[in-house]
C-alpha positions, 0 to 999 in steps of 0.5 A: 887313410880315407873317409867316406860311409856302409855295412850292417852286422849281426848283433853282438853281446854288449861290451864283447868283441869277436877277434879274428886272427890274420896271416901268421908271421913273426911277433911285432913291437909297435914302437919299433914298427913305427920307427922302421916305417919312418927310417926305412920305408922300403924295408916296410914295403918288403914285409907287409904288416898284414903278415904279422900274427900280432895284427888282429881284427875285432869289432869296436866296443863302448870301451873304445870310444875315447881311443877312436875319437882321438884317432879320427880327429887326427886322421880326418878333417871333419869334426864329428860330434861326440854322439857319433863316436858313442853310436859307432862303438855301441850301436849294433846297426853299424859295422865297426871293425878295428885292426889292432896291433898288440892290443892298440887300434891302428885302423878302423872301418865303420859302415851301415846298411840303408834301404835305397829309399832312405838315401839322400836325393843325390845318392838314390841314382846309385842303383837303377830304377828296376830295383824295388823297395826294400833293396839295400845299399851299404855306406862307408862312413869312415876308413882310416889307418895310422899314418906310420902304418899305411901302405901295409895292407891294413886298409885293404884288409878292413875293406875286404872284411866288409865286402866279404860280410856284404857278399855273404848269403845273409846280405844278398839284398845289399846291391852296392857299397858306396862312400863320399870322398873329397875331390882333393883326396887323390890318395883315397880316390886311387885306393878305392879305384884300385879296389873296384870302386868307380866315381859315380857323381860329383857333389859340389859344396858337399862338405863343410870343413873349418867353415868352408864348403868343399866339393866331393865325389860319390864312389860306388862298388856294385855287389850281388848283381847290383848295377847302375841305370843302363845306357845303350852301350850296356844293352849292346853288351848284354845282347852280345853276351847272350848271343855268344852263349847260344849254341855255336851252330845257331850263332856264328855271327854273334860269336864274332860280335863278342870279339869285335874291338870297336865295342871294347874301344867304345866302352873304354872311350865312355869310361874315359869321358866319364872320368874326364867330366868328373875331374873337370866338374869342380873347375867348371863350377869354380869358373862359373861361380867366379863369373857370376860374382864378377858380373853381379 
């Protein structure tokens, strides 16, 4: 399904996995589900897999290393080292959650939490400068689902589990969850945007895939009061909101300010300009690179 990087979790006993049962429904035969998904996609769309009692959630354990390795190598273009698979299945600092169908892993999400000061330089602008040392963010390393079972709500269930974990009282210090995604992975970009993420920055030559450098985006979802650096428009919004909450007898004019359409129109225009710039950046970089090569 998608790839990126986030999360932290409480330490669990070695080799054990907690299991959470999802919404109830009729028993499912995995081979039959895969066959129906290929023969009649419309039928599968009418009966989401997340409604099946056989779909369960559990954390990965060292016994899952080989299975996860096979799945990731078939899902993602990035070739992770063997040590990476051992880490995500055994190290408790990773939030490594699996969706299983009758015991078979059909989807995973892997995430970790980091302090803001530990992030790479290009990622430190995710949060505003007002957030102090010790503030944490979550990074989604991987999110993937078996091809034949996609668009059944499994990826959404995994992501929602992570976000629910990060918004619990114990993780109030986590102010954002972010990931990296290829600029050409439109399905993943659309998936995240429909779930509240927005494209934050363009990363030229970020990925190395099969000997070639590929561009990427950083996508961010803010949690627990986190936010990016504010611009002038954000301060106008804040002022209007504060004034609107004042007693009506004291602020009839500010109350009207909140309903003005120009403010909403300007906000929408800024969002569209930002998306247009992010979409155009890879093309502009290629044009500049070609021109430089021509004149040299």
